[in-house]
N, C-alpha and C positions, 0 to 999 in steps of 0.2 A: 211696977209690973206689965206694961207695953215690951222691957229692956228682955225680960227674963220668960216671956210668950217668946220675940222672937228668936231666944238663943235658945229653947226648948223646942225648935223649928229645927232650924239649922243642923242642932244637936239629933235630933230625930232623921234629921234626911242625910247627912252623912254617917251615919246608919245603916240606912237601908242601902245606897250606895256600895255601902263596903259590905255586906252581907250578901246581896243579887250581886255584883260584879268585879273584878281584878281593878287596881287602880293603874293604867296603861297612861303611860306617859307617851310626846312625843317628842321630848329636848333631850339626845343625850349629853352632852352636856348639862344641862339643869339635872341630870338623873342620876351623874356620872357624880354632881355635888350631894344627893340629898345620897345615896348609897355609901358613899366615905365618911358622912356624920352619926349615920346608922350601921356600921361594919357589914354593907346586905353586901349579895354578888348583884351584878345585872343582868339581868337577861333579858334577848334580842328577838323581834320578831320581826323580822321581813317578812311580809303577806301582799297580798292582792283580796283585800278582806272585800271584792264586792264580786270577784272573775272567778279565784281561782278554786277549785273545791275541795283539794289538799288540804288550802290552807282552813278554808271551811269547817272542814271535819275535825283537825286540828282542835279549832277551837270551841266547838260541840262536845268536840271528845274531850279535852285534856281545859284546856284556858279555864270554859268554866264554868266545870268543876268546883264543888262547893270545898274539897279533898284539897286542891292546886291553891282556890281565893286564899283559904287560912296559912296554909306553908309561905305561899309568897308573903302574903300581909307580913308575915314573920322571920323569913330568911331571906327577901328577893328586893330589888325598885325592877320594874318593870316596863319597856321601852317598845308601841310598835311603829315601824319602818313601814309605812302603807303605800301600795302601788297602786292605787285604785284605778281602773277603765271607766269610770263613770261618775263616782262622788266627789265635790267640789274639791278642792285640799289648796292651800297657800304656797303663793311662787317660789317663797322662802322655802318652807320646808319642801316643796319635791326637790328642788337641787338639793339640800340638808342630806336627803334619803336617797337621792341618786350617788354624792361623794360617800356617806356611806356604803352603800353597794358595792362602789368599784373600791374600798377599801377592805372589804373585807372579802371579797376576791364570793362574792352569792352572784352564781349562776343560774337558780331558783328558787319557785314560791312553792311552803313556805318553807327559811333556811332559821333554825332559833339557833344563836351563837350566847355562849355565860361567859364573862367578865369579872377581871377581878373592877375594883373600885375606880386603879387608874389605866386601866383600858386591857391588860392583859387578856389574852382569847385564852380558854382554862376547858372550851367545849365547845366544838360545833356537829351541827345534826342540820340535813338537808333532804330534804324531803319529811314527809307525816311519819312520827316516832307510836307505833302502836304500843299498847298498855296502859294506855289512858295515864291520869293523873300520879302514878305510882311510879310510873319507869319515868316521867320527864321529872319528879323529886327523887327518884335513885340516882339521875344522872348530874342532880343536880348536888345532889349529898355527896355524889363520889369529889365532886371542882372545890364542897368545903373541905373533905376531908385531905384534897392534893395540898392546900394552901396553908393546912394546917387550923383553919374551922371545927370550933364545934359542930354535930351530925346532929338535930333534933334526933331524939329519940322513937318519938309519939309517931312519928312519920313510920306509912308502910311500906315496906321492899317493895320490889319486885318479882313477883314468882319467880324459882329456880333462873337467879339472878345467874349471867356469864361471871365468870372469873373475874375481881375483880384486879384492875393491873397496877404498877407499881406508878408512883406519880408520876413521872415521867412521860409516860403512856395517854393519863388519863389527857394533859394536859396538850394534847395539839390542836391543830386549829384545820384540818382535815376532813371533809365533812363526811358522813356513811350516809351508803348510798339504800337506805330503808325502803319507800316507797317518796314516790312513786318509782313501777316496777323499776331494776337497778339492769342494767344492759348488758346482755349476755355475751358469749362469746360468737356468737353467729347474726346481731341482730340488725335485723329490719329496719334505714331510717327511716320516717313514715312522715309525711307531716297530717296531721289528727286532728287542727283545727286553730280556725284564726280566729284573736279579736282584735280589729280592727276601731282605732283610737288614731285620730289626727295628735294626739297631743301624746300618746302611749302605746303602740298596737301589740300586742302579746299573740304567740302564736303557742301549739301544742306538738310538740318534737319526739317521738315515740317513747308519749308519758312523763317528758320533761316542759314545763313552762319555760317562757325565755322572751324576750325581748330586743331591743336593737344591739349591739356591742357583743352580746352576750355571748361565751361558748357552750355549746353541749356538742359532747358523741365527735370530740375533735371539730369541731364545725363552726364559725364563726359567723353569728349573726348579721349581717349588714343589713338587708330589707325588708320589711314586711309589710304589703301587697296587702289589698283585699282580698286575692285568691290565691298569691303564690309568696311563696318567702327566700328571698336570694341566699343563699351561704359562700361561702368564701373556705375552703379546706385545701390541704399543703400546694396554695399558690392559687388554687384553680377555683373558678367561680361555677355553682350549680346551682340551678330552680326549682324547687323544689314543690310542686301542687296538688292538691285536694281531689284526692280516685272520688 
């Protein structure tokens, strides 16, 4: 009787978790093994979960919605690659996330990447993706179609979708600059904010969040201090300050 009760409690807890939130893993190797076994794609979310406003909005508008959670449970293995400013994080996980950030050329948050189980990039989105669960599901479905996987018929398509490109055009690793605001021809480079911490200082430059070593608008971020940011452009150092 005790064993039956314990099993029932475990099942109920698992059902509650799956109904309320998506099961995000933090280990890409573990996720890749699971994706291979279950014939699913991988979705990587590079995020600053406790400081990045666009990351929080993407989670609220898309990842936490029942439509996406239901779709992901059947078609995706989810991996969160977090770069928090305040939340504690094991040193090995922090190092692994930084290595993946460099491997995939991530220059800002949020960045969402869809991979085959074997590691090939099918789609990469830099910045907030509007359209809620339908937009994200549509992007994943186009990736599935491009590599010959069946596309779920019950998913809701994006209203007035853009023409679907041929498979070679879908499977590109170039980020789409939808939001934060895309660069304009006469964009004024401006330091808008600094979130300083000894372990992971971050800055926002003309709508893009960045860390030391990142490259934004053709400038490499050299140093982030409490009230200024040093950048390198065309071999010249320049200091950006808060207005």
